[in-house]
C-alpha positions in Angstrom: 0.1 0.0 0.1 1.6 3.5 -1.2 2.7 5.3 2.5 0.6 8.4 1.3 -2.5 6.3 2.4 -0.8 5.4 5.8 -0.6 8.7 6.1 -4.4 9.3 4.9 -5.8 7.1 7.4 -3.4 7.9 10.4 -5.2 11.4 10.6 -8.9 10.0 10.2 -11.0 10.5 12.8 -12.8 13.2 13.4 -16.1 15.5 12.3 -17.7 17.1 10.0 -17.9 20.4 12.3 -14.0 19.6 12.9 -13.4 19.7 9.2 -15.3 22.9 8.3 -13.7 24.8 11.1 -10.1 24.1 9.8 -10.9 24.9 6.6 -9.9 28.7 5.5 -13.2 30.7 4.0 -12.6 33.6 2.3 -15.6 36.2 2.1 -16.6 37.4 -1.3 -18.4 40.3 -0.9 -21.7 41.4 -2.1 -21.8 43.2 -5.2 -21.6 43.7 -9.2 -18.7 41.5 -11.2 -18.4 41.2 -14.8 -18.1 37.7 -16.3 -17.0 36.4 -19.3 -14.4 37.1 -21.9 -14.6 38.6 -24.9 -11.7 36.9 -26.5 -12.8 33.8 -24.9 -14.8 30.5 -26.8 -18.2 31.6 -27.5 -19.5 30.0 -24.5 -17.8 32.5 -22.7 -19.3 35.5 -24.3 -20.8 37.8 -23.8 -19.5 40.0 -21.5 -22.0 40.5 -18.8 -22.6 42.5 -15.5 -23.6 39.9 -12.7 -24.8 40.9 -9.3 -24.0 38.0 -6.7 -24.9 38.2 -2.9 -22.1 37.7 -0.2 -20.8 34.2 0.2 -17.9 32.1 1.7 -15.4 29.9 -0.5 -12.2 28.2 0.8 -8.9 29.2 -0.1 -7.8 26.0 -1.4 -9.5 23.0 -3.2 -10.4 20.1 -0.6 -7.8 17.5 0.1 -7.4 13.9 0.8 -7.0 14.6 4.5 -10.4 16.5 4.7 -12.1 13.7 2.5 -10.7 11.0 4.4 -13.0 11.9 7.7 -15.9 12.0 5.3 -15.0 8.5 4.1 -14.5 7.2 8.2 -18.0 8.8 8.9 -19.6 7.7 6.2 -18.4 4.5 5.0 -18.8 5.7 1.5 -17.1 4.6 -1.2 -13.8 6.2 -2.1 -13.0 8.1 -5.1 -11.4 7.0 -8.2 -7.6 6.7 -7.6 -7.6 7.1 -4.0 -5.1 4.4 -3.3 -2.9 5.0 -6.3 0.5 6.4 -5.6 1.0 10.2 -6.6 -2.5 10.8 -5.8 -2.4 9.7 -1.8 -1.0 12.3 0.1 -2.8 14.1 2.6 -2.4 17.7 1.3 -2.9 16.8 -2.4 -6.8 17.6 -3.7 -8.9 15.0 -3.4 -9.5 14.4 -7.0 -11.7 11.4 -8.9 -14.7 12.3 -7.2 -17.8 12.2 -9.6 -20.3 15.5 -9.5 -22.8 13.7 -6.7 -20.0 12.8 -4.7 -18.2 16.2 -4.6 -22.0 17.2 -3.4 -22.4 14.7 -0.8 -18.9 15.6 0.5 -20.0 19.3 0.7 -23.5 18.9 2.5 -21.6 16.3 5.2 -18.7 19.2 6.0 -22.1 21.8 6.3 -20.8 23.2 2.9 -22.3 23.2 -0.4 -20.5 23.7 -4.2 -20.0 27.3 -5.4 -22.4 28.4 -8.6 -20.1 29.1 -11.5 -20.7 33.1 -10.7 -19.5 32.6 -7.5 -16.7 30.6 -8.8 -15.1 33.3 -11.7 -16.3 36.2 -9.4 -13.9 34.7 -6.4 -11.1 33.7 -8.7 -10.9 37.0 -10.1 -10.6 38.5 -6.9 -11.1 41.9 -8.5 -8.6 41.8 -11.1 -11.8 42.2 -13.8 -9.6 42.2 -16.9 -6.6 39.8 -15.8 -5.6 36.8 -17.7 -5.1 34.6 -14.7 -6.1 34.8 -11.2 -3.1 36.6 -10.1 -3.1 38.4 -13.3 -1.4 38.4 -16.7 2.2 36.4 -15.9 2.2 32.9 -17.3 4.2 30.6 -15.1 6.7 29.4 -16.3 6.3 25.4 -15.1 3.8 22.9 -14.6 2.5 20.3 -12.3 2.9 16.3 -13.5 0.4 15.4 -10.8 -1.8 16.9 -8.6 0.6 19.4 -6.0 0.0 19.7 -2.2 -2.1 22.7 -1.5 -1.6 25.6 -1.7 0.7 25.2 -4.5 -0.1 28.6 -6.7 0.3 32.4 -6.4 -2.4 33.8 -4.5 -5.2 36.1 -6.2 -5.8 39.2 -4.4 -8.0 37.4 -1.9 -5.9 35.1 -1.1 -7.4 32.5 -3.2 -5.1 29.6 -4.9 -5.0 26.8 -6.8 -7.8 28.2 -9.0 -5.3 27.4 -12.7 -2.9 24.5 -13.4 -4.1 22.1 -10.3 -7.8 20.8 -11.1 -11.1 21.2 -12.4 -13.5 21.9 -9.4 -17.3 21.1 -9.8 -19.4 23.5 -9.5 -23.3 23.6 -9.0 -25.0 24.0 -12.4 -25.9 23.0 -15.0 -23.5 23.4 -18.7 -25.5 25.4 -21.4 -23.2 26.8 -23.9 -24.9 29.9 -24.8 -26.0 30.4 -20.9 -24.5 34.2 -21.2 -26.6 35.1 -23.3 -29.7 34.9 -21.1 -28.3 34.7 -17.6 -30.1 37.0 -15.2 -28.3 39.5 -13.7 -28.8 38.8 -10.1 -26.9 35.3 -8.4 -27.6 33.3 -11.5 -27.4 29.3 -11.0 -27.2 27.7 -14.6 -30.5 26.0 -16.8 -32.9 24.0 -14.7 -31.4 21.0 -16.3 -28.9 19.2 -18.4 -26.2 16.4 -19.4 -23.2 17.5 -17.9 -22.3 20.2 -15.1 -19.7 23.1 -15.4 -16.1 22.8 -13.9 -13.8 25.9 -13.6 -10.3 25.9 -13.0 -7.1 24.9 -15.1 -6.0 20.6 -14.7 -2.7 19.4 -14.2 -2.7 16.9 -16.9 -3.8 19.5 -19.9 -1.8 20.1 -22.5 -1.8 23.8 -21.4 -2.7 23.9 -17.7 -3.5 27.3 -17.0 -6.2 28.1 -17.9 -7.7 31.8 -17.7 -9.6 32.8 -15.6 -12.7 33.2 -17.7 -12.5 29.6 -19.2 -15.4 27.2 -18.7 -15.3 23.5 -18.5 -17.8 20.9 -18.1 -18.4 16.6 -17.7 -20.9 14.6 -17.7 -21.9 14.6 -13.5 -21.7 10.7 -13.2 -17.8 10.8 -14.0 -14.3 10.4 -12.2 -11.4 12.1 -13.5 -8.3 12.1 -12.1 -7.8 16.2 -12.4 -11.9 16.5 -11.0 -11.6 17.7 -7.6 -13.9 20.4 -5.2 -13.7 24.0 -3.4 -16.2 24.3 -0.8 -18.8 27.6 -0.7 -20.5 28.8 2.3 -23.5 31.2 3.0 -21.9 33.8 5.4 
């Protein structure tokens, strides 16, 4: 058994309340921001102003250490790659999660998945015209596996690992043309669909450093080695 698995098992045994207390949440204040990217793909246009109520979002993706305690408490099935060498260190993001598994974990902890609009507003951190969450500079190197977090430069709100690390499931169903019909206040995506929104660049892509406005999606039952979750909460 990989040594990282022993480490994960050794730290399990706390409660959901303890996990949520230990997660560093950042407050994103109520107000408008400009969502989308005029230079992006058609699904990332048009740029439009969105108003969001205040919310809290985790500074990093959820880790294997967090998820180990959920597994022990609930006897849920472990995600894909759970015991694979290279994916099992406690501070690595938990990956291999389906959308339902990510949602179940978030609810157990006392949190939720961020909406797509919440994710983008938090990731921008007030830098409305920046290419990446931290600015316009592309990192010179890349990760060859999910890194222990925090691993990237922080944005102005102190959030890290928003590009280059893993996709992060969002609450919304995905639709290519949603921006053209999106509500102006607290959009939550289409009422149904076949794919769920994910955000954030992923370590295994040819170009892992996704722009902050880049949209991605996946059928919710799939479990990939670059799909994780970042927790959100109401204030």
